[in-house]
N, C-alpha and C positions, 0 to 999 in steps of 0.2 A: 252572818256574813253573806255577800253575796257576791257569785262567782259566775263573767263571763266569759259563756264557748259559741265557738261559731259549730256547727251542724250544718247537714245538706240535708233538704226535705225534700219529696218529693212535689212537683208541680202539683199534682191534685190535695197534697196536706195545702201546701199555701193558698193553694185556691179557695179554703176553707177560712184557715186562719187570718191569708185576707181583711175577711168582712169582720178579724177580733179588731176595734179601734187600737193601733199602736203603745201607746199608756201599757192596757190589757194583756197584751198579747203574753207578758214574759207570766205573769201574773196565771193567766190560762195554763199554759205548756206546764210549770212546777205544784197547780196543782193533775192533770193530767197526769204527772210523772210518781206526786204523791198515789192518788188514786192506785198506777199500777202495780211501785210498787208495794204497795198494801193486801193488793188481792192477788199477786206473787206471793206473798210470805204466808198470807193466808192460805195457797194452793201448795207450797211446800208444807209447812204444818201438818197437813193435811194428811201428803202423801207421807210424810214422817208415821202419821198415829196409824194410817193405814197398816205400813210397815212394821209397826209394832205387836199392831193387833194378830195382824198374821203370824206371824217371831213367837208368840204370848204364846204360853198355854190359855186350855180351857177353863173356865172355872164356875161353875155351877154357881144359884142365886142361892140358892140353900150353903153353900160355903162363903160368900157372900155375906149374907147378914148374921152367921156367924162371927167372923169376925166382928163386922161391929157389936152387934152383942160385945165379945170378949174385949173391944177398947172402950165399950161405955161401962162397963165396969169396973177398968183398971182408970175411970178414969175421967178421959180423953174426949168426951161429946157429951 
């Protein structure tokens, strides 16, 4: 479902949008907002992972290898 909104844009932004055919402006703006939202979600997720990595205890490679072997011996891999 589409929604109609009213927004205010700067003159320089309008100068760019004015070159896009009238029938394609909504689609262009929708795609730009989708791309922006995707980048925003990815950046937020990366920040959260960085915070988790900082807070999590350090684990050696040997420890990880041991966990994988134990898991495989239990038949999970």
